[in-house]
DOGU-86765 format. One record per atom (N, C-alpha, C): residue number from 0; residue in one letter; y, z, x. Coordinates in Angstrom, 3 decimals, always signed. Atoms other than C-alpha are relative to their C-alpha. Layout:
N
R     i   aa          v          w          u
R   NUM    A          Y          Z          X
...
This chain:
62
R     i   aa          v          w          u
R     0    M     -0.586     -1.300     -0.277
R     0    M    -44.976     -7.929     -4.335
R     0    M     +1.028     -0.102     +1.130
R     1    K     -0.913     +0.148     -1.124
R     1    K    -43.389     -8.881     -1.015
R     1    K     +1.252     -0.774     -0.410
R     2    K     -1.141     +0.791     +0.479
R     2    K    -41.166    -11.438     -2.776
R     2    K     +0.941     +0.879     -0.818
R     3    T     -0.816     -0.898     +0.820
R     3    T    -39.940     -8.779     -5.219
R     3    T     +0.811     +0.948     +0.881
R     4    I     -0.701     -0.908     -0.916
R     4    I    -39.037     -6.412     -2.372
R     4    I     +1.142     -0.743     +0.704
R     5    C     -1.041     +0.794     -0.664
R     5    C    -37.115     -9.186     -0.599
R     5    C     +1.170     -0.275     -0.946
R     6    I     -1.055     +0.258     +0.982
R     6    I    -35.197    -10.044     -3.774
R     6    I     +0.818     +1.262     -0.244
R     7    C     -0.710     -1.269     +0.204
R     7    C    -34.342     -6.373     -4.335
R     7    C     +0.880     +0.334     +1.206
R     8    A     -0.777     -0.277     -1.206
R     8    A    -33.189     -6.020     -0.720
R     8    A     +1.241     -0.890     +0.065
R     9    V     -1.139     +0.920     -0.001
R     9    V    -30.965     -9.101     -0.995
R     9    V     +1.024     +0.422     -1.041
R    10    L     -0.927     -0.453     +1.042
R    10    L    -29.463     -7.865     -4.273
R    10    L     +0.733     +1.269     +0.422
R    11    L     -0.632     -1.222     -0.483
R    11    L    -28.804     -4.480     -2.706
R    11    L     +1.061     -0.320     +1.052
R    12    L     -0.983     +0.403     -1.008
R    12    L    -27.071     -6.109     +0.260
R    12    L     +1.222     -0.657     -0.634
R    13    V     -1.113     +0.647     +0.700
R    13    V    -24.957     -8.243     -2.075
R    13    V     +0.858     +1.049     -0.705
R    14    L     -0.735     -1.057     +0.696
R    14    L    -24.007     -5.162     -4.095
R    14    L     +0.835     +0.818     +0.987
R    15    V     -0.723     -0.795     -1.000
R    15    V    -23.052     -3.154     -1.001
R    15    V     +1.150     -0.814     +0.598
R    16    G     -1.055     +0.857     -0.536
R    16    G    -21.093     -6.100     +0.422
R    16    G     +1.139     -0.169     -0.990
R    17    G     -1.028     +0.137     +1.029
R    17    G    -19.251     -6.561     -2.864
R    17    G     +0.842     +1.257     -0.132
R    18    L     -0.740     -1.261     +0.084
R    18    L    -18.329     -2.889     -3.045
R    18    L     +0.906     +0.196     +1.220
R    19    W     -0.815     -0.113     -1.206
R    19    W    -17.119     -2.949     +0.563
R    19    W     +1.231     -0.907     -0.104
R    20    L     -1.108     +0.951     +0.123
R    20    L    -15.000     -6.029     -0.146
R    20    L     +1.045     +0.502     -0.999
R    21    L     -0.952     -0.533     +0.982
R    21    L    -13.445     -4.471     -3.259
R    21    L     +0.796     +1.163     +0.587
R    22    N     -0.681     -1.135     -0.623
R    22    N    -12.644     -1.301     -1.322
R    22    N     +1.010     -0.482     +1.038
R    23    H     -0.887     +0.545     -1.027
R    23    H    -11.120     -3.312     +1.532
R    23    H     +1.245     -0.625     -0.636
R    24    L     -1.137     +0.644     +0.669
R    24    L     -8.931     -5.360     -0.830
R    24    L     +0.917     +1.029     -0.653
R    25    R     -0.806     -1.048     +0.622
R    25    R     -7.806     -2.241     -2.694
R    25    R     +0.816     +0.730     +1.056
R    26    R     -0.715     -0.680     -1.075
R    26    R     -6.877     -0.596     +0.602
R    26    R     +1.152     -0.858     +0.508
R    27    E     -1.072     +0.901     -0.425
R    27    E     -4.875     -3.653     +1.657
R    27    E     +1.162     +0.040     -0.990
R    28    Q     -1.048     -0.052     +1.025
R    28    Q     -2.990     -3.525     -1.654
R    28    Q     +0.755     +1.329     +0.087
R    29    D     -0.644     -1.308     -0.122
R    29    D     -2.334     +0.208     -1.229
R    29    D     +0.949     +0.023     +1.195
R    30    L     -0.858     +0.030     -1.180
R    30    L     -0.948     -0.391     +2.261
R    30    L     +1.256     -0.838     -0.245
R    31    A     -1.154     +0.846     +0.310
R    31    A     +1.308     -3.179     +0.983
R    31    A     +0.973     +0.744     -0.920
R    32    E     -0.860     -0.771     +0.902
R    32    E     +2.607     -0.945     -1.823
R    32    E     +0.712     +1.117     +0.761
R    33    L     -0.614     -1.055     -0.794
R    33    L     +3.236     +1.856     +0.673
R    33    L     +1.129     -0.549     +0.861
R    34    A     -1.046     +0.615     -0.823
R    34    A     +5.202     -0.468     +2.948
R    34    A     +1.216     -0.349     -0.850
R    35    A     -1.117     +0.332     +0.891
R    35    A     +7.311     -1.660     +0.001
R    35    A     +0.755     +1.270     -0.408
R    36    Y     -0.623     -1.267     +0.380
R    36    Y     +7.951     +1.950     -1.049
R    36    Y     +0.842     +0.555     +1.150
R    37    K     -0.759     -0.476     -1.162
R    37    K     +9.016     +2.902     +2.491
R    37    K     +1.272     -0.823     +0.190
R    38    A     -1.182     +0.854     -0.131
R    38    A    +11.373     -0.086     +2.614
R    38    A     +1.036     +0.359     -1.057
R    39    Q     -0.916     -0.389     +1.072
R    39    Q    +12.865     +0.970     -0.713
R    39    Q     +0.693     +1.322     +0.353
R    40    L     -0.600     -1.276     -0.388
R    40    L    +13.393     +4.525     +0.548
R    40    L     +1.019     -0.188     +1.121
R    41    R     -0.939     +0.276     -1.089
R    41    R    +15.018     +3.183     +3.720
R    41    R     +1.287     -0.601     -0.545
R    42    A     -1.180     +0.643     +0.583
R    42    A    +17.359     +1.026     +1.641
R    42    A     +0.834     +1.031     -0.755
R    43    Q     -0.738     -1.034     +0.726
R    43    Q    +18.278     +3.974     -0.573
R    43    Q     +0.690     +0.942     +0.969
R    44    G     -0.599     -0.865     -1.014
R    44    G    +18.887     +6.112     +2.497
R    44    G     +1.216     -0.658     +0.629
R    45    A     -1.143     +0.726     -0.569
R    45    A    +21.164     +3.428     +3.947
R    45    A     +1.148     -0.024     -1.002
R    46    D     -1.044     -0.014     +1.017
R    46    D    +23.039     +3.239     +0.646
R    46    D     +0.686     +1.361     -0.055
R    47    K     -0.582     -1.343     +0.056
R    47    K    +23.519     +7.010     +0.602
R    47    K     +0.861     +0.265     +1.230
R    48    A     -0.782     -0.195     -1.223
R    48    A    +24.692     +7.047     +4.218
R    48    A     +1.310     -0.775     -0.088
R    49    W     -1.211     +0.799     +0.134
R    49    W    +27.146     +4.256     +3.458
R    49    W     +0.975     +0.693     -0.945
R    50    E     -0.869     -0.698     +0.950
R    50    E    +28.479     +6.204     +0.459
R    50    E     +0.612     +1.246     +0.637
R    51    R     -0.535     -1.190     -0.675
R    51    R    +28.848     +9.375     +2.564
R    51    R     +1.089     -0.402     +0.994
R    52    N     -1.006     +0.445     -0.965
R    52    N    +30.703     +7.466     +5.273
R    52    N     +1.253     -0.466     -0.710
R    53    R     -1.149     +0.486     +0.757
R    53    R    +32.921     +5.815     +2.693
R    53    R     +0.780     +1.175     -0.577
R    54    A     -0.675     -1.171     +0.567
R    54    A    +33.660     +9.154     +1.038
R    54    A     +0.731     +0.779     +1.094
R    55    G     -0.637     -0.717     -1.102
R    55    G    +34.432    +10.707     +4.420
R    55    G     +1.212     -0.742     +0.544
R    56    A     -1.105     +0.800     -0.531
R    56    A    +36.794     +7.855     +5.328
R    56    A     +1.245     +0.107     -0.880
R    57    E     -1.145     -0.113     +0.898
R    57    E    +38.985     +8.448     +2.295
R    57    E     +0.754     +1.306     +0.288
R    58    P     -0.763     -1.238     -0.249
R    58    P    +41.805    +10.979     +2.695
R    58    P     -0.311     +1.041     -1.091
R    59    P     +0.295     -1.049     +0.997
R    59    P    +41.117    +14.315     +0.989
R    59    P     +1.158     +0.158     -0.985
R    60    E     -1.026     -0.201     +1.034
R    60    E    +42.942    +14.978     -2.251
R    60    E     +0.511     +1.430     +0.072
R    61    A     -0.620     -1.324     -0.106
R    61    A    +45.382    +17.906     -2.293
R    61    A     -0.162     +0.803     -1.262
């Protein structure tokens, strides 16, 4: 009986540890995707600013 309880406790710990690890890895991936998305938005913003500056530098058409 005591051996069965110990085995169940170990399996429960392994299950909880596995779930924690999966959650941690998923969170790391989410953070990496968020950083890539922010970098993409920054690049698009820089492109738009460059286009606005370029458009403003051209003489207006009559």
